[in-house]
C-alpha positions as CSV (number, residue, x, y, z in Angstrom):
1,M,0.0,0.0,0.0
2,Q,2.9,2.3,0.7
3,A,4.3,1.7,-2.7
4,L,1.0,2.6,-4.2
5,R,1.0,5.9,-2.3
6,R,4.5,6.7,-3.7
7,I,3.3,6.0,-7.2
8,E,0.3,8.2,-6.6
9,N,2.4,11.1,-5.3
10,S,4.8,10.7,-8.3
11,L,2.0,10.8,-10.8
12,T,0.5,13.8,-9.1
13,Q,3.8,15.7,-9.4
14,R,4.3,14.7,-13.0
15,C,0.8,14.7,-14.4
16,G,-1.2,17.2,-12.3
17,S,-4.4,16.1,-10.7
18,I,-5.4,12.4,-10.7
19,T,-8.4,10.6,-9.6
20,K,-8.5,7.3,-7.6
21,V,-10.7,4.4,-8.7
22,S,-11.3,1.6,-6.3
23,A,-12.6,-1.9,-7.1
24,V,-12.8,-5.3,-5.4
25,D,-11.3,-8.3,-7.2
26,P,-13.0,-11.7,-7.0
27,S,-10.9,-12.7,-4.0
28,G,-12.2,-9.7,-2.0
29,A,-9.0,-7.7,-2.1
30,E,-9.3,-4.1,-2.9
31,M,-7.6,-2.9,-6.0
32,R,-6.9,0.8,-6.7
33,R,-6.2,2.3,-10.1
34,L,-5.1,5.8,-10.8
35,R,-6.3,7.8,-13.7
36,R,-5.2,11.2,-14.9
37,K,-8.0,13.6,-14.9
38,P,-8.8,15.0,-18.3
39,D,-7.5,18.4,-19.1
40,T,-9.5,19.4,-22.1
41,E,-13.1,19.3,-23.1
42,S,-12.4,16.7,-25.8
43,E,-10.6,14.5,-23.3
44,R,-13.6,14.6,-21.0
45,G,-15.5,12.6,-23.6
46,R,-17.6,15.4,-25.0
47,L,-20.3,13.5,-26.7
48,M,-20.2,13.9,-30.4
49,E,-23.5,13.8,-32.3
50,V,-24.0,11.7,-35.3
51,E,-26.9,11.0,-37.6
52,L,-27.5,7.7,-39.4
53,R,-29.1,7.7,-42.8
54,R,-29.5,5.1,-45.5
55,T,-26.6,4.7,-47.9
56,T,-27.3,5.6,-51.5
57,I,-25.4,4.7,-54.7
58,D,-23.8,8.2,-54.6
59,D,-22.3,7.4,-51.2
60,L,-20.6,4.2,-52.4
61,P,-17.3,5.9,-53.5
62,Y,-16.9,7.1,-49.9
63,V,-17.7,3.6,-48.5
64,F,-15.1,2.0,-50.8
65,S,-12.4,4.4,-49.8
66,A,-13.2,4.2,-46.1
67,E,-13.2,0.4,-46.2
68,R,-10.0,0.2,-48.2
69,H,-8.1,2.8,-46.1
70,D,-5.1,1.3,-44.2
71,D,-6.5,2.3,-40.8
72,N,-9.6,0.1,-41.5
73,R,-8.9,-2.7,-43.9
74,R,-6.8,-4.7,-41.4
75,F,-9.9,-5.0,-39.1
76,I,-12.5,-5.9,-41.7
77,N,-12.8,-8.0,-44.8
78,V,-13.0,-5.7,-47.8
79,W,-16.2,-6.3,-49.8
80,P,-16.2,-6.1,-53.6
81,E,-18.3,-3.2,-55.0
82,E,-21.1,-5.6,-56.1
83,K,-21.6,-6.9,-52.6
84,H,-22.2,-3.3,-51.3
85,R,-24.6,-2.7,-54.1
86,E,-26.5,-5.9,-53.2
87,A,-26.7,-4.9,-49.6
88,L,-28.4,-1.6,-50.5
89,C,-31.3,-3.6,-51.9
90,D,-31.4,-6.5,-49.4
91,E,-34.4,-6.3,-47.0
92,D,-32.5,-8.2,-44.3
93,I,-29.6,-5.7,-44.3
94,E,-29.4,-2.0,-43.6
95,H,-26.5,-0.1,-45.0
96,L,-26.1,3.3,-43.2
97,I,-23.9,6.3,-43.6
98,I,-22.7,8.0,-40.4
99,E,-22.7,11.8,-40.6
100,S,-21.5,14.2,-38.0
101,K,-24.0,16.7,-36.7
102,P,-24.5,19.6,-37.4
103,L,-21.9,19.6,-40.2
104,G,-23.3,16.7,-42.1
105,Q,-19.8,15.4,-43.0
106,Y,-19.1,11.7,-43.7
107,T,-17.8,10.1,-40.5
108,G,-18.2,6.4,-41.5
109,F,-20.6,3.7,-42.3
110,V,-22.4,0.8,-40.7
111,I,-23.9,-2.4,-42.0
112,L,-26.6,-4.1,-39.9
113,A,-28.0,-7.5,-40.7
114,G,-30.8,-9.7,-39.3
115,L,-33.6,-7.1,-39.8
116,K,-36.0,-9.9,-40.7
117,S,-34.7,-12.3,-38.1
118,E,-37.3,-14.3,-36.2
119,N,-35.1,-14.0,-33.2
120,R,-35.5,-10.2,-33.2
121,S,-31.7,-9.6,-33.0
122,I,-29.4,-7.4,-35.1
123,E,-25.9,-8.2,-36.2
124,F,-23.2,-5.5,-36.6
125,M,-21.8,-6.8,-39.8
126,R,-19.5,-3.8,-40.2
127,I,-18.8,-0.5,-38.5
128,V,-16.2,1.8,-40.0
129,V,-15.5,5.2,-38.5
130,T,-13.0,7.3,-40.5
131,N,-12.8,10.3,-38.1
132,K,-11.0,8.4,-35.3
133,G,-10.2,9.5,-31.8
134,K,-13.0,12.1,-31.5
135,G,-15.8,10.1,-29.9
136,Y,-17.7,9.3,-33.2
137,S,-17.5,5.6,-32.6
138,R,-19.1,5.8,-29.2
139,A,-21.8,8.2,-30.5
140,T,-22.4,5.8,-33.5
141,V,-23.0,2.8,-31.2
142,R,-25.4,4.9,-29.1
143,A,-27.2,6.0,-32.3
144,I,-27.5,2.4,-33.5
145,K,-29.0,1.3,-30.2
146,R,-31.6,4.1,-30.4
147,H,-32.3,3.2,-34.1
148,A,-32.6,-0.5,-33.3
149,F,-35.1,0.0,-30.4
150,D,-37.0,3.0,-31.8
151,N,-37.1,2.3,-35.5
152,L,-36.5,-1.4,-36.0
153,M,-38.4,-2.4,-32.8
154,M,-36.0,-5.1,-31.8
155,M,-37.3,-5.0,-28.2
156,T,-40.7,-6.4,-27.3
157,D,-43.3,-4.2,-25.6
158,D,-43.0,-6.3,-22.4
159,C,-39.3,-5.3,-22.0
160,R,-39.7,-1.5,-22.4
């Protein structure tokens, strides 16, 4: 415990203010982690706002470039152009563009599957965010959850 206090004091001197986070591990022992307090508004997790809209044929060049970009293609299997075009017409798939609000700039795209599933579940086939490190991914996941429950009605009335 004394070693932890020395680390805490050292971090305080080097990094400014810190915050303590305590937790209990499964054995019952208390664990403490130290986190630096955010200094700027963007570090504090300012919630970015995004809007989801259906992908159109005119959006596909952006989708292709986003998917093939070095930052993204190592995490997803790149689809051929024809597969994206088919997804636009497939009733079981929703191909969506992510736009930042209020600027309306491309921020990424999402492909959801299982819209016609009898299990009433949705699959994230693909999520690609091109404007990284600014909170758009988190905002996108929140928007998808809202979209799923409000528009696609994936939740039964008994669970609301």
